[in-house]
C-alpha positions in Angstrom: 115.3 67.9 94.2 112.2 66.7 93.9 109.0 69.3 93.6 107.0 70.0 96.6 103.4 69.5 96.0 101.5 72.5 97.1 98.3 73.3 98.3 96.7 77.1 98.0 94.2 77.4 101.1 91.5 80.4 101.2 88.2 80.1 102.5 87.3 83.5 102.4 84.2 85.0 100.7 85.2 88.4 99.4 87.4 88.9 96.1 90.2 91.6 96.9 94.0 91.7 97.1 94.2 88.9 99.5 92.7 86.5 97.3 94.2 87.6 94.0 97.0 86.9 96.1 95.8 83.2 96.6 95.0 83.2 92.6 98.4 84.2 91.7 100.0 81.9 93.7 98.3 79.3 92.3 98.8 80.1 88.7 102.6 80.6 89.1 103.2 77.3 91.4 101.0 75.8 88.9 104.0 76.3 86.4 106.9 75.3 88.6 105.2 72.3 90.3 102.1 70.3 91.2 99.6 72.8 92.8 95.9 72.6 93.7 93.8 75.3 94.7 91.0 74.9 98.4 88.1 77.7 98.4 85.1 77.9 99.8 81.8 77.0 97.5 79.5 79.8 96.1 81.9 82.2 96.6 83.6 84.8 94.7 86.7 83.3 94.5 85.3 79.9 93.6 83.7 81.3 90.5 86.6 83.2 89.6 88.9 80.1 89.1 88.1 77.7 86.3 90.9 75.0 87.1 90.5 70.7 87.4 93.3 71.5 90.4 90.3 73.4 92.4 88.1 71.6 95.1 85.9 73.3 97.7 85.6 73.0 101.6 83.0 75.1 102.9 84.1 76.8 106.2 82.7 76.6 109.6 83.2 79.0 112.2 82.1 77.1 115.2 83.0 73.3 114.4 86.1 73.5 112.6 86.6 69.8 112.8 84.5 69.2 110.1 86.2 71.4 107.4 89.6 70.4 108.9 88.6 66.5 108.7 87.5 67.3 104.9 91.0 69.4 104.2 92.6 66.4 106.0 91.6 63.9 103.5 92.5 66.2 100.7 95.7 66.3 101.7 96.6 62.6 102.3 94.5 61.8 98.6 96.8 64.4 96.9 100.1 64.0 98.9 100.5 67.4 99.8 104.0 68.8 100.8 103.1 72.2 101.4 99.8 74.1 102.8 100.1 77.6 102.2 97.0 79.7 103.9 96.9 83.4 103.5 93.7 84.4 105.3 94.0 84.4 109.3 90.7 82.9 109.8 92.0 79.6 108.3 94.6 79.2 110.8 92.3 76.5 113.3 91.3 74.6 109.9 94.7 74.2 108.4 96.4 73.5 111.7 94.0 70.9 112.5 94.0 69.5 109.2 97.7 69.2 109.4 97.6 67.3 112.7 94.6 64.6 111.3 96.2 64.2 108.2 99.0 61.2 107.9 100.5 63.2 105.3 101.5 66.0 108.4 102.6 68.8 105.5 104.7 71.8 106.0 102.7 75.0 106.7 102.9 78.2 105.6 100.9 81.3 106.3 101.3 84.5 103.9 100.4 87.5 106.5 98.4 89.6 104.5 96.9 91.7 107.4 98.0 93.9 110.2 98.5 91.9 113.5 97.1 93.9 116.4 97.2 91.9 119.5 99.6 89.5 121.3 99.6 85.6 120.6 101.0 84.7 123.9 97.8 82.6 125.3 98.2 78.8 125.5 95.5 78.8 122.4 97.8 80.8 120.0 100.8 79.1 121.5 99.5 76.2 120.5 98.6 77.0 116.9 102.0 79.1 115.9 103.9 76.1 117.5 102.6 73.8 114.5 103.2 76.7 111.6 106.6 76.4 109.8 106.9 79.7 108.2 105.5 82.7 108.4 105.6 85.3 105.4 105.4 88.7 105.6 104.2 90.7 102.9 105.5 93.6 104.1 108.6 95.2 106.9 105.6 96.5 108.9 103.9 92.9 109.1 107.3 91.6 110.1 107.9 94.0 112.9 104.3 93.3 114.1 104.4 89.5 114.0 108.0 90.0 116.3 106.2 92.0 118.8 103.2 89.7 119.2 104.2 86.6 118.6 106.6 85.2 121.3 110.2 84.4 120.5 109.4 80.4 121.9 107.2 79.6 119.3 107.1 81.9 116.7 108.2 80.1 113.2 110.6 81.6 110.9 109.7 84.7 109.2 110.7 85.6 105.6 109.4 89.1 104.0 108.8 89.2 100.3 106.7 91.9 98.8 104.3 91.1 96.3 104.2 91.9 92.6 101.9 92.9 89.7 101.9 91.5 86.3 102.5 94.0 83.5 99.8 92.0 81.5 98.6 93.3 77.9 95.2 96.1 78.1 92.7 95.8 75.8 92.9 99.2 74.0 89.3 98.3 72.1 87.9 97.4 75.7 89.1 100.4 77.3 87.3 102.9 74.8 84.3 100.8 74.8 84.1 101.3 78.7 84.7 105.2 78.6 81.6 105.4 76.1 80.0 102.9 78.1 80.4 105.4 81.7 80.3 108.2 79.6 83.6 109.7 80.5 84.7 111.7 77.0 87.1 114.0 78.1 87.0 113.6 81.9 89.9 113.8 84.5 89.3 110.1 85.9 89.9 109.3 89.4 89.7 105.9 90.6 89.2 103.7 93.4 90.0 99.9 93.1 89.0 97.6 96.0 85.7 96.0 97.8 82.7 98.3 99.0 83.1 98.7 102.3 83.8 101.9 104.6 87.6 101.1 105.8 88.6 101.2 101.7 86.9 104.5 102.3 85.5 105.5 98.9 83.6 108.3 100.7 86.8 110.5 101.0 87.0 110.5 97.1 83.3 111.2 96.8 83.5 114.0 99.4 87.4 115.4 97.9 85.4 115.5 94.6 82.4 117.3 95.5 85.1 120.4 96.5 86.0 120.1 92.7 83.0 120.6 90.8 84.5 123.8 89.0 86.1 121.1 86.8 85.8 118.1 84.7 86.5 115.3 87.3 84.8 112.3 87.7 84.9 109.2 90.1 84.9 105.6 89.4 84.1 103.3 91.7 85.5 99.7 90.9 85.2 96.3 93.2 82.5 94.5 94.5 79.7 95.4 97.5 81.0 93.9 101.1 78.1 96.2 102.4 74.9 97.0 100.5 74.0 99.6 103.8 77.2 101.1 103.1 76.3 101.2 99.4 72.9 102.3 99.5 74.4 105.2 101.9 77.1 106.0 99.3 74.9 106.7 96.8 72.6 108.9 99.2 75.5 111.2 99.7 76.7 111.0 95.9 72.5 112.6 95.6 73.0 114.9 98.5 76.4 116.4 97.1 74.7 116.4 93.3 77.0 114.6 92.0 75.0 111.9 90.1 77.1 112.9 87.1 80.5 112.8 88.0 80.6 109.2 90.4 80.4 106.4 88.5 80.2 102.9 89.9 81.0 99.8 87.9 80.6 97.0 90.5 82.8 93.6 90.4 84.6 93.3 87.0 87.4 90.9 86.0 88.4 93.6 84.1 90.6 95.4 86.5 93.5 96.5 84.1 91.1 97.9 81.4 89.3 99.9 84.3 92.8 101.2 85.8 94.0 102.0 82.5 90.9 104.1 82.2 92.1 106.5 84.7 94.1 109.4 85.4 95.0 108.7 88.8 94.3 106.0 90.9 93.2 106.5 94.8 94.0 103.9 97.9 92.4 105.9 100.9 92.0 102.9 103.3 92.2 103.7 107.0 94.9 100.6 107.3 95.9 99.2 104.3 99.2 96.7 105.0 100.4 96.7 101.5 97.9 98.1 98.7 98.1 95.7 95.8 96.2 98.3 93.7 99.0 100.9 94.0 101.6 98.8 92.2 99.2 97.1 89.8 98.1 101.1 88.7 102.3 101.6 88.6 102.9 98.7 86.6 99.5 100.3 84.0 101.5 103.9 83.9 98.5 105.6 86.3 99.7 107.8 88.8 98.5 106.8 92.1 98.0 108.7 95.3 97.5 107.0 98.2 97.4 107.4 102.6 100.3 108.3 104.2 99.8 105.2 106.5 100.7 101.0 106.2 102.1 99.4 103.5 101.9 102.8 100.9 104.9 104.0 102.9 107.2 101.1 102.0 105.8 101.5 98.1 105.7 105.3 97.1 108.3 108.1 97.7 106.1 110.7 98.3 106.7 113.3 94.9 109.0 111.1 93.4 107.1 108.1 92.0 103.4 109.0 93.4 101.6 111.0 96.0 100.4 110.4 99.9 97.7 112.0 101.5 96.6 112.4 105.4 93.4 110.5 104.5 91.8 113.9 104.6 89.1 115.2 102.2 91.0 118.5 102.0 94.0 117.1 101.7 93.1 114.7 99.0 91.5 117.0 97.1 94.1 119.4 96.8 96.3 116.6 95.3 93.9 115.7 93.0 93.5 119.5 91.8 97.2 119.8 91.5 97.9 116.8 89.3 94.6 117.9 87.2 96.3 121.5 86.5 99.7 120.0 86.2 99.6 116.8 83.6 103.5 117.1 83.5 103.5 116.2 86.7 101.3 113.4 86.9 102.9 111.7 83.8 106.5 112.1 85.5 104.7 110.2 88.5 103.1 107.7 86.5 106.6 106.8 84.5 108.8 106.7 88.1 106.3 104.7 89.2 106.4 102.5 86.5 110.0 102.1 86.9 109.5 101.3 90.4 107.2 98.6 89.7 109.3 97.1 87.5 112.7 97.4 89.6 110.8 96.4 92.6 107.7 94.8 92.0 108.1 92.6 89.4 105.3 89.8 89.4 107.5 87.2 88.0 110.7 88.0 90.0 108.2 88.5 93.4 106.5 85.3 92.7 109.4 83.0 92.2 110.8 84.5 95.8 108.0 83.6 97.1 108.5 79.8 95.6 111.9 79.8 96.8 111.1 80.9 100.3 108.3 78.0 101.0 110.9 74.8 99.3 
């Protein structure tokens, strides 16, 4: 069977779980077939990817015809068979590009975000009528698609979880970071992800403020989406007298090394459709506490391979203190989480499933 040429598309400006999933697909599929990637210029994703197979197209939310024509030309020039996009806002650009192109590639949409509105108007019926396959990254998203997209125009849906890679961690770099951040022998609680209110960094800060009698520090890792929100966080840290206990690392490519600094990682998002950082923590044998809603419910079995909390600072503080005082339980949960990640969220296995799904 002739291998299909694939183009991974993401014209977003961030570099969170969704964008890293695009990178993972590009890197993995590139070892299986001819794969290209299209991103927006001068973005973190653009800077992150160093490849001759990368092309940049600037998104235009008011005049989608312009980037769509550019994408159509790229599709035809490179004889692309499959266009795989991940960010919902790229849907109009991708669909128009398909219609403008001579190649008329197969379109696959991996849905990473919750779907909350009915797609039964003329515009959405036209859009979804031009998509060939929907990929749900959780069962919850699959159910939302079935609920909100009319069956008469709904493309086939396949659910495949994302995976996390068990990569080699540079332990010397970990120790250098420990020194840099002056962590010493502190119990480290990490939260990894975009610096934005929905990710709940403030919940971690306020939970740790209730545990000042213990040697616990917070490590907040991720790039800033809102400078105003970051300023609010830092002011909150100051008002709580937590300046020596909260570290902001900023954006880093050394995510594995930063996770490995932690005794516990926290996912405090209001609505997390999957929670890639949860399985990344699991694969690094770090115990995870996550909100009891959305994607984490499909990953963590509470008290078996991680802990769930109700997104209140009191509950989070209680869970952190419990693990702080019970090292053997923390290590047991971390080991069970690692075994589950290897069993159910192995990177190579899941990427192969997604590749086979797309063909």
